[in-house]
C-alpha positions, 0 to 999 in steps of 0.5 A: 388662182392660188398662192401656194405655201411652198418653201425651200428645204434649206441646206446647212449653214457653215456654222451648222456644218462646223458643229458636226452634229449627227442628224436623223431623217425618217424616210418612211415607216421602215427606213431612217437615215443618219447624216451630218458628220462627213460625206457619208450617211447611214440607213437603218431598218429597225424592223430587220435590225439592219444598217448600212453606210453609204459614201456617195459625196466627195465632201460633207453632206449638207442636206437630205430631203425625202421625196413625197410625190407619188412618182418619186415614192421611196426616194430621197435626195442628198446634197453634198458640199461639192455641189452635187445632188444624189437621188437614192432609194430609201433602202439605199441603192443609188438612182441618179446624180444631178450635176450642174451647179458650180457653187454651193446649193442653197436649197431644194424644192420638190414641185407638185409634178414631182420634178425638183428645183435647186437653188445655188449661189452660182446664181442659177435656179435649176429644174430637174427631172427626177426619173432620168436625172436630166436638167429640164431648164435653168434661170440665171439670176443673182441669188444670195438668199432663198427669201428671194425666190417665191413659187406660184405652182398653180401657174408654173411661175416663179418670182425672184426679188432682185435689187430694185425689181422683181422678175417673173419666170416660167418654169421653162426658163422663159422670163415673162416680165420684170417689174421695175421699181418693185421693192417688196417680194410678191405674195401673189401674181396673176397675168390677165389676158390683156397681158397686164399683171395683177400684183399682191405684196405684203401690207400694200394694196394690189397693183396693176402692171403692164406686160412690159413691167410698168406700174399702171396704178395702185388700187385705192382699196384692198381685195384678196387674191381668192374670189375677189376679182373676175377678168371678163372676155372684154378684158374688163376687170370686175373687183369686189371691194372689202365693203362688197361694192362691186367696181368695174374697171377697163384693162388700164385700170380706169374706173367705169362704174360701181354697183352699190352693196347688194347681197343678191348681186354680190352672190352673183359675182361670187358665183361667177368668180368661183365658177371661173376659178374652178373651171380654170383650175379644172382645165389646168389639171385636166388639159386633155382626155388622158387626165380622165378616168379610163377603163382597162376592161369591162370588170369595173373593178378598182384595178380596172379604172385608172387615169391614163396620163399617170399610166403613160408617164409611169411607163414612159410611153410616147406615141407621137411618131407612131400612129399604130402604137397609139391605136393599140393604146386606144383600144385597150385604154378606153375613156369613160364617156360619162366623166367627160360629158358631164365635166364641170357639170355643177359649175354649168348648173349653177351658171344657168341658174344665175343667168336666169337671176341676172336676166330678171335683175336686169329687166327689173333694173331697166324698168326702174331706170325707165321709170326714174327717167320718166319721172326725172323728165316730168318733174324737170319739165314742171320745174322749168314751168315754175321757174318760168312762172316764178321769174315772170312773176318776179319781173311783173312785181318789180314792174309794179314796184316801179308804178305804185299808182298802177298797183294801187289801182289794181287792188283798189276794190280790196281795202286790205290789199290796198292797205298792204300796197300802200304800206308794204308793196314789195310783200304784195308783189313778190308773194306769187313769185316766192310761191312759184319758186317753192313749187319750182324747188319742190319739182327740181328736187324731185327731178334731181332725186330721180336723176340720181336714182337713174344714174345709180341704176345705170351704174348697177346695170353696167355691172349686171350687163358685164356679169351676164356675158361673163356667165355666158362665156363661162358656159361657152368655155366649158362647152368648148372644153368638153367639145375639145375632150370629146374630139380626142376620144378615139371612137369619135375620130374619123378612121377609128370609129369601129376601133372597138369592133376589134378588126384592127387589134386582131390583125395587128396582133396576128401580124406581129405573131406571125411576123416579128415575134415568130422571127424572134422565136426562130432565131432564139431556137436557131432554126431556118424555115427549111428546118420545119417539116410541119405543113407549110413549114410554119410553127404551131402557134398558141397565144393566150392570156398571160395572167393565168399562166403557171405561177412558178413560170410567171414568178421568174418574170413578174417584175418585168411585166407591167401588170396594168397592161396584163389586166387590159383585155377587151372582147371583140366581134366574134367573141374572142377576148383580146388581151394586151399582154399574151403568153405565146408558145411556138412549137416547131416540128423538125425532123428529129426534135421539137423546138418550143419557144415561149415568151410574154409579149406586151403589145402596148410597149412592144416588148418581149419578156421572159423568152425561153427556148427549149429543144426535145428529141422526139424520143424524149417526149413522154407525154402531152396532156390537157387538164383543168386547173384553177387560177386565183391571181385573176380577180381582186378578191383573192378568195375567188378563182378562175377555171382554165385549161392547162396543156403540158408537154413532158419529157424524160428528164422531168422538164415540163412545158406548160401553157394555160388557156381560158375555157368556156367556164372561165369566159362565162365567169368573166361575162357574168362578173361584167353583168354583176357590176352593170347598173343598166343592161347593155340592151337597155343602154343601147335603147337609151342611147338610141332614144337620146339620139332621136331626141337630139335630132328632134331638138329645134333649140340646138344649132346644126353644129350642136346637134352634130357634136351631141350626135357624135358623142352618142354614136361613140357611146353606142359603139362602146356599148356594142362591145358589151354585147359581144358573147365570149367564145372560147371555142376558137382557142380550144379548137386551136389547142386541141389541133395543136396537141393532135398534130404534135401527137401525130408527129410523135407517132410518126417519128416512132414508126420511122425509127 
């Protein structure tokens, strides 16, 4: 848990507005902005010695906030006295207007997810999506000052101080609790699994509240927010006091036991608290497999690795209602197994070590407790014996004092004792009782000491015995989390185990190319099927890698293409390299002319970009040629290039239709690059995984369920590793291109003969 230091950007007060001072805000390294006099602002670009003034507000501007989150990079928000928020690019262009407040906006906060929160005197906190400008949620309260509001970003909650209470809300607008009688603003708040709340305020001791907002207790000691308490599966609370005494409380705050200051046990507590906190934070930051590193190709370069969640958000992709599109994404965006399999590895390793230490301490504590109880019993029994003897001796002495003659007759043979019996008989008769009482006191004190030691060990063991299941639960939580993650990996799911083999993706792409996209091509060219004279009235179709197309052609549409998708490509069974974005050329041979349609098609977003249709009479076609070219946009290292084959259709007007395909040399270079970055050869990796599989099957320490989970992961890794064994082959594409050239030339010759 954390108490993030988050503060509002506060808008100008009436007094500050009245001063009409020109204020400057640095937007980034290139742009700065001046505002504060009226409803306009001026943006300066000092590098280019340019400036431009914009008026977007109806009344005076009372605030300007540059946005810092990556998804808001290059943007700022201006706030007007008319209660509107305007989002603009640092260069000046307007993006979104956020409208909703009826009264003056007091301030703004940019949250760690990039969304905005605005506070207004109309009594509302409003949460905004900066990308689409829509309001996500709102909280209705009574606000007079920004000091009333405290954000706890880690839990996505906000505390609002009201007259005689503090209310805690989710960012979604749901009220969680209202702490009745809480007069101070909160420093931190954490809801326990029991539904109760741990609350910290300034200069007061922490307190425990019910889920209904009633105070249960205020602790008699202070403890910090960070790492000083653990909530256990049993809903008990372990709290480390400032004097390092560890106290165990039930869910209602009743003290159950305490472990006296012990450095080793304090370390065990600290490691458990740290592990629980790290695990909670890690799972919160990485709730599903999309938050882990993925690969978009085999090259393992910086551009090849990415976090899927960020990419999905950046491209606004949502596959919830489209299983086919989800499957396409899963083929091109592949989670890296090792990162998932070893999630929270250091936490588990530490927990395993501490678990062994705890078992030893508990065993030693049990031994000491048994020994103390045994000694307590022995000394207690002896104390009872001596108290009985002392009591008997005292009773006998009292009786003898009542019978002086009897006492004197008993000691008559010893002149000294007889003298004492005659002069101080009390001394003589009570000496045995006193001596026996001394022994009783000695054994009683020993018994009491060992009883105290046994009680201390019981208290210590009570704490140790909840620490141990705490570690068990920590390990189990991580294992469950990993299991959940692995269940989300596509090739571990039923119906997708052979996804990386490529049959699905090839069939899907072929279906689109010969269906939806071909229909688009014919519509753009204004053709019907009957117009086509080529065999089976079909076009000549050449799909190829988008990244290697002619620079001039690409530059016209580059801003509309998603480079990350262009860089997504994988080999499939049969040796074909399948890319997520392809440049597709349709050549329609009709009676008098050649119609050529080209487009970039993104199979992840299902969008066609840069559509272009051309028609050339056969008599105007001067040449169709094939030549080797080099492309330098493929690798991260711009000094390297890749060889390719370019097919050019030339016409009399000078126009050229270009199409570039990968050839044997380029595929060989890609294949070699994947070899260069491999730390282990695919063959060795396959053998290693097969050995791991055998080892898991033979491990008797694993339950059947654990074996099944482990084997499922290994099988998925084997399926993934097999893709590295696919030998890339350009012959299919090259043969298709050669056939296309041949058929077009034949048609040209045929037309010349007929004419």
